C-alpha positions in Angstrom: 124.8 136.8 145.3 127.9 135.0 146.6 125.9 132.2 148.0 123.6 131.4 145.1 123.9 127.8 143.6 123.1 126.5 140.3 121.4 123.3 139.9 122.9 120.7 137.6 121.0 118.6 135.2 121.3 115.7 137.7 119.5 117.3 140.7 116.0 118.5 141.0 114.7 121.5 143.1 114.5 119.5 146.1 118.1 118.3 145.8 117.4 114.9 144.9 118.5 113.1 141.8 116.0 112.0 139.2 115.8 108.4 138.3 118.0 107.5 135.4 116.1 107.2 132.2 116.7 103.3 132.0 114.3 102.9 134.9 111.5 104.7 132.9 111.7 102.0 130.3 109.1 99.0 130.6 110.6 96.1 132.3 109.7 93.2 130.1 109.9 89.5 131.0 111.4 88.6 127.5 110.8 84.8 128.0 107.2 85.3 129.1 106.5 87.6 126.3 107.9 85.0 123.7 105.9 82.2 125.5 102.7 84.5 125.5 103.1 84.9 121.6 103.6 81.2 121.0 100.7 80.2 123.2 98.5 83.0 121.6 99.5 81.6 118.1 98.4 78.2 119.1 95.2 79.2 120.8 94.2 81.6 118.0 94.6 78.9 115.5 92.5 76.5 117.5 89.8 79.2 117.9 89.9 79.9 114.1 89.4 76.2 113.4 86.5 75.9 115.8 84.9 78.9 114.3 85.3 77.5 110.8 83.7 74.3 112.0 80.9 76.3 113.6 80.3 78.2 110.4 80.3 75.1 108.3 83.4 76.0 106.5 85.5 73.1 105.0 88.1 72.7 107.6 91.0 71.2 105.8 90.5 73.4 102.7 90.6 76.5 105.0 93.5 75.4 106.8 95.6 74.5 103.8 94.5 77.7 101.9 95.7 79.9 105.1 98.9 77.8 105.1 99.6 78.4 101.5 98.9 82.2 101.9 101.3 82.4 104.7 104.1 80.2 103.2 103.8 82.4 100.0 105.4 85.2 101.9 108.5 83.3 102.1 108.3 80.8 99.1 106.5 83.1 96.7 103.2 83.0 94.7 103.8 79.7 93.1 102.4 78.0 96.3 99.0 79.7 96.0 97.2 78.0 93.2 94.6 75.3 94.1 94.3 72.6 95.1 94.9 73.6 98.8 96.1 70.2 99.9 98.6 69.1 102.5 102.2 69.7 101.7 105.0 69.2 104.3 107.2 72.0 103.0 104.4 74.6 102.9 103.2 73.5 106.3 106.6 73.9 107.8 107.2 77.3 106.3 103.7 78.5 107.3 104.2 77.3 110.8 107.7 79.0 111.1 106.4 82.3 109.7 103.2 82.0 112.0 105.3 81.5 115.1 107.9 84.0 114.2 105.3 86.6 113.9 103.4 85.4 117.0 106.6 85.8 119.0 107.4 89.3 117.5 103.8 90.4 118.3 103.9 88.9 121.7 107.1 91.0 122.5 105.5 94.0 121.1 102.2 93.8 123.1 104.2 92.8 126.3 106.2 96.1 126.1 102.9 98.0 125.7 101.2 96.3 128.7 104.1 95.8 131.0 103.1 98.6 133.3 99.3 98.5 132.7 96.8 96.9 135.1 95.3 93.6 133.9 91.9 95.2 133.0 93.6 97.9 130.9 96.0 95.2 129.5 92.9 93.1 128.4 91.5 96.2 126.6 94.9 96.9 125.1 95.2 93.3 124.0 91.8 93.4 122.2 92.7 96.8 120.6 96.1 95.3 119.6 94.3 92.3 118.0 92.2 94.6 116.0 95.1 96.6 115.0 97.0 93.6 113.9 93.9 92.5 111.9 93.8 95.8 110.0 97.6 95.8 109.4 97.7 92.0 108.3 94.6 92.0 106.3 94.6 95.5 104.8 98.1 96.9 105.3 100.0 93.9 104.2 97.9 93.3 101.2 99.8 95.9 99.3 102.8 93.6 99.6 100.8 90.2 99.6 97.6 90.9 98.0 96.5 87.2 98.3 95.8 87.8 102.0 92.5 89.6 101.0 91.0 86.2 100.7 91.2 85.9 104.5 89.4 89.1 105.4 86.3 88.0 107.4 84.8 88.0 110.9 86.4 84.8 111.8 89.9 86.0 111.2 89.0 89.4 113.0 87.8 87.4 116.0 90.9 85.2 116.1 93.2 88.4 116.1 91.3 89.7 119.0 91.6 86.4 120.8 95.4 86.4 120.0 95.8 89.8 121.7 93.7 88.6 124.8 95.7 85.4 125.2 99.0 87.3 125.0 97.8 89.5 128.0 96.5 86.5 130.0 99.8 84.5 129.5 102.1 87.5 130.0 100.3 88.8 133.1 100.2 85.4 134.8 103.6 83.9 133.7 106.1 86.2 135.4 104.3 85.8 138.7 104.5 82.0 138.5 108.2 81.9 137.5 109.2 84.4 140.1 107.3 82.4 142.9 108.8 79.1 141.7 112.3 80.8 141.8 111.7 82.1 145.4 110.5 78.6 146.6 113.5 76.8 145.3 
């Protein structure tokens, strides 16, 4: 009994110390995650415009409608009534809200996929896009009921594209930046 030892919380049965908890956290390239959100926001918007065109939707009316829906989050309901025409202040506010959310969602998805393989990340990106669609078009309508007008297959598709583009950019960008740093 005199020779028994007690293990402390910092050692395992083999006598090695476990890794500190901070190494178990995902390693995120914050700049790449933010860039992925911005690029995904641009690409998803372009895809949405292309899908509106393919579905013979009135492009400017749809774009200005969605800008007003988004700007109303900050400005209020007074920007919602037709006509849905171009207005610099509404477009600026809508753009700022769109990219702020795109960056936040890019950071969120990047944290989720940071340790996943590319194929699993793409699956997670598509699922994340559908989850965002559900949250944005059904959950947020409790706070902002005017978003119900944007519930359609085009908006769902663009949310999936958004998630996929975040994955594509995030998974490729850190490799390029670390290579260019090593070469310099």
